[in-house]
C-alpha positions as CSV (number, residue, x, y, z in Angstrom):
1,M,33.4,84.6,35.3
2,E,32.0,86.2,32.1
3,N,30.9,84.0,29.3
4,N,29.9,85.9,26.2
5,K,28.5,82.8,24.5
6,I,26.1,82.1,27.3
7,D,25.1,85.8,27.4
8,Y,24.2,85.8,23.7
9,L,22.3,82.5,24.1
10,L,20.3,83.7,27.1
11,V,19.3,87.1,25.7
12,G,18.7,85.5,22.4
13,I,16.3,83.1,24.0
14,V,14.3,85.9,25.5
15,I,14.2,87.8,22.2
16,A,13.2,84.6,20.3
17,L,10.4,83.8,22.7
18,T,9.2,87.4,22.3
19,G,8.8,87.4,18.6
20,F,10.8,84.9,16.5
21,E,8.6,83.1,14.0
22,I,10.3,79.9,15.0
23,A,9.6,80.3,18.8
24,F,7.0,82.9,19.8
25,R,4.2,80.3,19.9
26,A,6.3,78.0,22.2
27,S,4.0,76.0,24.6
28,F,4.0,76.3,28.3
29,L,6.0,73.0,28.7
30,I,8.7,74.3,26.4
31,Q,8.9,77.6,28.3
32,L,9.0,75.7,31.6
33,G,11.9,73.5,30.3
34,V,13.8,76.6,29.3
35,L,13.2,78.1,32.7
36,I,14.5,75.0,34.5
37,C,17.8,75.0,32.5
38,I,18.3,78.7,33.2
39,A,17.5,78.3,36.9
40,V,20.1,75.5,37.2
41,Y,22.7,77.8,35.7
42,F,21.5,80.8,37.8
43,F,22.0,79.0,41.1
44,W,25.1,77.2,39.9
45,I,27.0,80.5,39.4
46,G,25.8,81.7,42.8
47,K,23.1,84.3,41.9
48,R,20.4,85.2,44.3
49,F,17.0,86.9,44.0
50,S,16.5,90.6,44.8
51,N,13.6,91.5,47.1
52,V,12.6,94.1,44.5
53,F,11.7,91.2,42.1
54,F,8.9,90.2,44.5
55,I,7.8,93.8,45.0
56,I,7.2,94.1,41.2
57,V,5.6,90.7,40.8
58,T,3.2,90.8,43.7
59,P,0.8,93.5,42.4
60,L,0.7,91.8,38.9
61,I,-0.2,88.5,40.3
62,L,-2.7,90.1,42.7
63,A,-4.4,91.8,39.7
64,I,-4.9,88.3,38.2
65,F,-6.2,87.0,41.5
66,L,-8.8,89.8,41.8
67,Q,-9.9,89.1,38.3
68,A,-10.4,85.5,39.1
69,I,-12.7,86.5,42.0
70,F,-14.6,89.0,39.9
71,F,-15.2,86.6,37.1
72,Q,-15.5,83.6,39.5
73,N,-13.0,81.4,37.8
74,I,-10.1,80.2,40.0
75,Y,-8.9,77.7,37.4
76,L,-8.0,80.5,35.0
77,F,-6.2,82.3,37.8
78,I,-4.0,79.2,38.6
79,A,-3.3,78.6,34.9
80,N,-2.4,82.2,34.1
81,S,-0.4,82.8,37.3
82,I,1.8,79.8,36.7
83,A,2.3,80.7,33.0
84,I,3.1,84.3,33.8
85,M,5.5,83.4,36.6
86,V,7.4,81.2,34.2
87,K,7.9,84.2,32.0
88,F,8.8,86.6,34.9
89,L,11.3,84.1,36.3
90,T,12.9,83.5,32.9
91,C,13.3,87.2,32.2
92,Y,14.6,88.1,35.6
93,M,17.1,85.3,35.8
94,V,18.5,86.0,32.4
95,L,18.9,89.7,33.2
96,E,20.5,89.0,36.6
97,I,23.0,86.7,34.9
98,V,23.9,89.1,32.0
99,K,23.4,92.4,33.9
100,N,25.9,95.1,32.9
101,R,26.8,93.2,29.7
102,F,23.2,93.4,28.5
103,N,23.6,96.5,26.3
104,K,26.5,95.1,24.3
105,T,25.0,91.6,24.1
106,Y,21.7,92.9,22.9
107,V,23.3,95.2,20.2
108,G,25.5,92.3,19.1
109,I,22.5,90.0,18.6
110,I,20.4,92.6,16.7
111,F,23.4,93.4,14.5
112,F,23.7,89.8,13.6
113,L,20.0,89.6,12.8
114,A,20.1,92.8,10.8
115,I,23.0,91.5,8.7
116,F,21.4,88.1,8.2
117,S,18.1,89.8,7.1
118,L,19.8,92.1,4.6
119,I,21.4,89.0,3.0
120,F,18.0,87.2,2.5
121,Y,15.7,90.2,2.2
122,P,16.7,90.9,-1.5
123,T,15.7,87.3,-2.5
124,Q,12.1,88.3,-2.1
125,F,12.4,90.4,-5.3
126,F,13.3,87.2,-7.2
127,P,10.3,84.8,-6.9
128,G,12.3,81.9,-8.3
129,V,15.1,82.3,-5.7
130,Q,12.6,82.9,-2.9
131,D,10.5,79.9,-3.7
132,T,13.6,77.7,-4.0
133,I,14.8,78.7,-0.5
134,K,11.3,78.5,1.0
135,N,10.5,75.1,-0.5
136,G,14.0,73.9,0.5
137,I,15.4,74.9,3.8
138,G,12.2,76.7,4.8
139,S,10.1,73.5,4.5
140,L,12.5,71.6,6.8
141,I,12.1,74.1,9.7
142,K,8.8,74.0,11.4
143,P,7.9,76.8,13.8
144,I,7.3,75.6,17.4
145,G,3.7,75.5,18.3
146,S,2.4,75.9,14.7
147,A,0.8,72.4,14.5
148,N,-2.7,73.8,15.2
149,I,-2.2,77.0,13.1
150,P,-3.8,77.2,9.6
151,P,-1.0,76.6,7.0
152,W,-1.7,80.0,5.4
153,L,-0.9,81.8,8.7
154,V,2.5,80.0,9.2
155,S,5.5,81.7,7.6
156,K,8.5,79.9,6.1
157,T,11.4,80.6,8.4
158,L,15.2,80.1,8.2
159,I,15.3,80.7,12.0
160,F,17.1,84.0,11.6
161,F,15.0,85.2,8.7
162,T,11.3,84.8,7.9
163,Y,9.5,84.8,4.6
164,H,6.1,86.1,5.7
165,H,3.0,84.0,4.9
166,G,1.4,87.0,3.0
167,H,3.0,86.1,-0.4
168,G,6.2,88.1,0.3
169,F,4.3,90.6,2.5
170,E,4.0,93.4,0.1
171,I,3.1,96.9,1.0
172,V,2.8,99.8,-1.5
173,G,4.5,97.6,-4.1
174,E,7.5,96.9,-1.8
175,Y,8.6,93.8,0.1
176,R,8.9,94.1,3.8
177,N,11.8,92.8,6.0
178,C,10.6,90.6,8.9
179,G,14.1,89.6,10.0
180,A,13.7,86.6,12.2
181,F,10.4,87.8,13.6
182,W,6.8,86.9,12.8
183,E,6.0,90.5,11.6
184,P,8.2,93.4,10.3
185,G,6.8,95.8,12.9
186,V,8.3,93.7,15.6
187,F,11.7,93.6,13.9
188,A,11.5,97.4,13.6
189,I,11.1,97.7,17.4
190,F,14.2,95.7,18.2
191,L,16.2,97.6,15.5
192,N,15.3,101.0,16.9
193,I,16.1,99.9,20.5
194,A,19.5,98.7,19.3
195,L,20.1,102.0,17.6
196,L,19.0,103.9,20.7
197,I,21.3,101.9,23.0
198,N,24.3,102.2,20.6
199,L,23.9,106.0,20.3
200,F,23.3,106.9,23.9
201,I,24.9,104.1,26.0
202,N,27.6,102.7,23.8
203,K,28.4,106.3,22.5
204,T,28.9,105.3,18.9
205,A,28.7,107.8,16.0
206,L,25.4,108.0,14.2
207,F,27.0,106.8,11.0
208,S,29.1,104.0,12.5
209,L,28.9,100.6,10.7
210,K,26.4,99.0,13.1
211,N,24.1,102.1,13.2
212,V,24.1,102.3,9.4
213,V,23.1,98.6,9.2
214,F,20.4,99.2,11.8
215,I,19.0,102.2,9.8
216,I,19.0,100.3,6.5
217,A,17.3,97.3,8.0
218,E,14.8,99.6,9.6
219,I,14.0,101.2,6.3
220,T,13.3,97.8,4.7
221,T,10.7,96.9,7.4
222,F,8.4,99.7,6.0
223,S,6.9,99.9,9.5
224,T,4.9,103.1,10.1
225,T,5.6,103.3,13.8
226,G,9.2,102.2,13.2
227,F,9.8,105.1,10.8
228,I,8.4,107.6,13.3
229,V,10.5,106.2,16.1
230,L,13.6,106.1,13.9
231,F,13.1,109.8,13.0
232,L,12.8,110.7,16.7
233,I,15.9,108.8,17.7
234,I,18.0,110.5,15.0
235,I,16.8,114.0,15.9
236,S,17.3,113.3,19.6
237,S,20.8,112.0,19.1
238,L,21.8,115.2,17.1
239,I,20.6,117.3,20.0
240,L,21.0,115.4,23.3
241,N,24.4,113.9,22.5
242,K,26.0,117.3,21.8
243,K,27.0,120.2,24.0
244,I,24.3,122.8,24.2
245,E,26.4,125.5,22.6
246,L,26.8,123.2,19.5
247,V,23.1,122.6,19.0
248,I,22.6,125.8,17.0
249,L,25.0,124.4,14.4
250,Y,22.5,121.6,13.8
251,I,19.5,123.8,13.2
252,P,19.9,124.0,9.4
253,L,20.4,120.2,9.3
254,L,17.3,119.6,11.5
255,I,15.2,121.8,9.3
256,T,16.4,120.0,6.2
257,I,15.6,116.6,7.7
258,L,12.1,117.8,8.7
259,L,11.4,119.1,5.2
260,L,12.6,115.9,3.5
261,S,10.7,113.7,6.0
262,Y,7.5,115.5,5.3
263,T,8.0,115.7,1.5
264,Y,9.3,112.2,0.8
265,V,8.5,110.0,3.8
266,W,5.3,111.2,5.6
267,K,3.3,111.2,2.3
268,L,4.1,107.6,1.6
269,D,1.0,105.3,1.5
270,F,2.1,103.3,4.6
271,M,2.7,106.5,6.6
272,S,0.1,109.2,6.7
273,E,-2.5,107.3,4.6
274,K,-2.2,104.2,6.8
275,I,-2.5,106.1,10.0
276,S,-5.5,108.0,8.7
277,D,-7.3,104.9,7.5
278,Q,-6.7,103.0,10.8
279,A,-7.9,106.0,12.9
280,N,-11.0,106.4,10.8
281,N,-11.8,102.6,10.9
282,A,-10.8,102.1,14.5
283,S,-14.3,101.2,15.6
284,Y,-14.6,98.5,13.0
285,S,-11.4,96.5,13.5
286,R,-9.6,95.5,16.7
287,S,-6.7,94.3,14.6
288,S,-5.7,97.9,13.9
289,R,-3.6,100.0,16.3
290,F,-6.4,102.5,17.1
291,G,-9.1,99.8,17.0
292,A,-7.2,97.7,19.5
293,A,-7.0,100.6,21.9
294,L,-10.8,101.2,21.6
295,Y,-11.4,97.5,22.1
296,H,-9.2,97.3,25.2
297,F,-10.9,100.3,26.9
298,E,-14.3,99.2,25.9
299,E,-13.8,95.8,27.5
300,L,-12.1,97.5,30.5
301,K,-15.3,99.2,31.4
302,E,-16.5,95.9,32.9
303,S,-13.7,95.9,35.6
304,P,-11.3,98.9,35.3
305,L,-9.6,98.3,38.6
306,T,-8.6,94.6,38.1
307,G,-8.4,94.3,34.3
308,V,-10.5,92.0,32.2
309,S,-8.1,89.6,30.5
310,L,-9.4,86.5,32.3
311,G,-13.0,87.4,31.5
312,V,-12.2,87.7,27.8
313,A,-10.2,84.5,28.0
314,E,-13.2,82.7,29.5
315,R,-15.6,84.2,27.0
316,E,-13.4,83.4,24.0
317,K,-12.6,79.9,25.3
318,D,-8.8,80.6,25.6
319,Q,-7.1,78.8,28.5
320,R,-4.5,81.5,28.8
321,F,-4.9,85.1,27.9
322,E,-1.6,85.3,26.0
323,D,-3.3,83.0,23.4
324,R,-5.9,85.6,22.7
325,I,-6.6,87.0,19.3
326,V,-3.9,89.6,18.6
327,T,-4.9,93.2,19.5
328,P,-1.8,95.2,18.5
329,N,-1.6,98.1,20.9
330,G,1.0,97.6,23.5
331,I,0.2,100.8,25.4
332,S,-3.4,100.1,26.1
333,I,-3.1,96.3,26.5
334,I,-1.3,96.7,29.8
335,F,-4.5,98.2,31.3
336,F,-6.6,95.6,29.6
337,V,-4.6,92.8,31.2
338,W,-3.7,94.2,34.6
339,G,-6.3,97.0,35.3
340,I,-5.7,100.7,35.6
341,P,-3.9,100.9,39.0
342,V,-1.5,98.0,38.4
343,G,-1.1,99.2,34.7
344,L,0.1,102.6,36.0
345,L,2.4,100.8,38.4
346,Y,3.8,98.8,35.5
347,Y,4.8,102.0,33.7
348,I,6.3,103.5,36.9
349,F,8.5,100.4,37.4
350,F,9.4,100.5,33.7
351,Y,10.5,104.1,33.9
352,M,12.4,103.6,37.2
353,G,14.2,100.6,35.7
354,L,15.3,102.4,32.5
355,S,16.4,105.4,34.6
356,R,18.4,103.2,37.0
357,W,20.0,101.4,34.0
358,L,21.0,104.7,32.4
359,R,22.4,106.0,35.7
360,F,24.4,102.8,36.1
361,H,26.0,103.7,32.8
362,R,26.7,107.2,34.1
363,I,24.0,108.9,32.1
364,E,22.3,111.4,34.5
365,N,20.5,113.6,32.0
366,R,16.8,113.2,32.8
367,L,15.8,114.2,29.2
368,I,17.6,111.1,28.0
369,H,15.9,109.0,30.7
370,F,12.5,110.2,29.5
371,L,13.6,109.7,25.9
372,F,14.3,106.1,26.5
373,F,11.0,105.6,28.2
374,F,9.1,107.4,25.5
375,I,10.8,105.5,22.7
376,F,10.2,102.1,24.3
377,I,6.5,102.8,24.9
378,L,5.9,104.6,21.6
379,S,7.5,101.6,19.8
380,A,4.9,99.3,21.4
381,F,2.0,101.3,20.0
382,S,1.8,99.0,17.1
383,Q,2.6,95.7,18.8
384,D,1.6,94.0,22.1
385,L,5.2,93.5,23.1
386,T,4.7,95.2,26.5
387,N,3.0,91.9,27.6
388,R,5.8,89.6,26.2
389,H,9.2,88.4,27.4
390,F,11.5,91.2,26.3
391,Y,9.5,94.0,27.9
392,F,9.1,92.0,31.0
393,M,12.9,91.9,31.2
394,I,13.0,95.7,30.9
395,L,10.5,95.8,33.8
396,F,13.0,94.0,36.0
397,F,15.8,96.5,35.4
398,V,14.8,98.2,38.6
399,A,15.4,95.0,40.5
400,C,18.8,94.1,38.8
401,F,20.7,97.3,38.5
402,P,22.1,99.1,41.5
403,R,21.4,102.7,42.4
404,H,25.0,103.7,41.8
405,P,26.9,104.1,38.5
406,I,29.2,101.5,37.1
407,P,32.7,102.1,38.6
408,I,35.2,104.0,36.5
409,P,38.2,101.8,35.6
410,I,41.4,102.8,37.5
411,S,43.2,103.4,34.2
412,L,40.7,106.1,33.2
413,K,40.8,107.8,36.6
414,K,44.6,108.3,36.1
């Protein structure tokens, strides 16, 4: 029996553990407690594990084991294997429960977060109003796991909206919209994915209410990668969602969008100038997108076949590698954590999962399959989400969705 409230709760938990300011630092014990509750419900409704789940998980755990041997630290292998299995099981069970309702559930959650953010985002322009909210409700809500974090690094949160710790988080004189997340770039990723799903799977018009809300919220994040991905999604929807003979009619519109984007968007400080600065300073800061990639591959030289996350965790005195200093490049971090062979396998499973999910929704166009893969991976260029709950859930699409499309309702066949 379908239960929409439970669907929203379960998918919401995965998203919250991935990046909500209130929950992304949740301890292992909290995550274990969440898993136990989900597991009880999973087996109570009669769900079973797919063999493909174990096929996906085995090489990932094996990579961690080989690292433990290479760096001669079995304790780190045990600690990390248990922690990562808790994440894998949580994501897989939630997906198996929600399954073909995932796309509408996800879009509904992000739509709520976008609306909520657009209500509170303007308060940042009024310091008195912002301070009243932050010192009132914001002071009563303490993010999970923030007890050992310096106060100046903990943001005030209203659970579904976050006032970033950086004094309003200004960029080029503008205030950025974090939504419920710890950083606006993370919110931008979830917004773009919701827009992508709504356009290509739910088949909504580009300027439908939900899509307009997603686009407006995206603009308020002032995320460099988010803007680039948003542009690609809009252009792709104008081309791939139309019959080939109608594409020519969109050429003048596409040329206009390209010219406006270059003239008014690309030249903004947080677009071309930010990318240029981060590329030029890549060797000096592993907290930048390009610097993180250089850092990952520099470290990877020590053990490219197995990955080096346990070695870095040992050197930096981190018990679990997910507690490492943030290195925001989700594309390269997969190889850093799992090694090159398993990293490539991760991306193969990821593409296969997205492709099977799209075929399940009767979308056979391989260009759209590649577009989804490209958008998901490009979005992670600026964040390490590929190694967090939500992207793990996408990884298990190949285990949860059948090879064949969703059946066409009898009423439609007639």
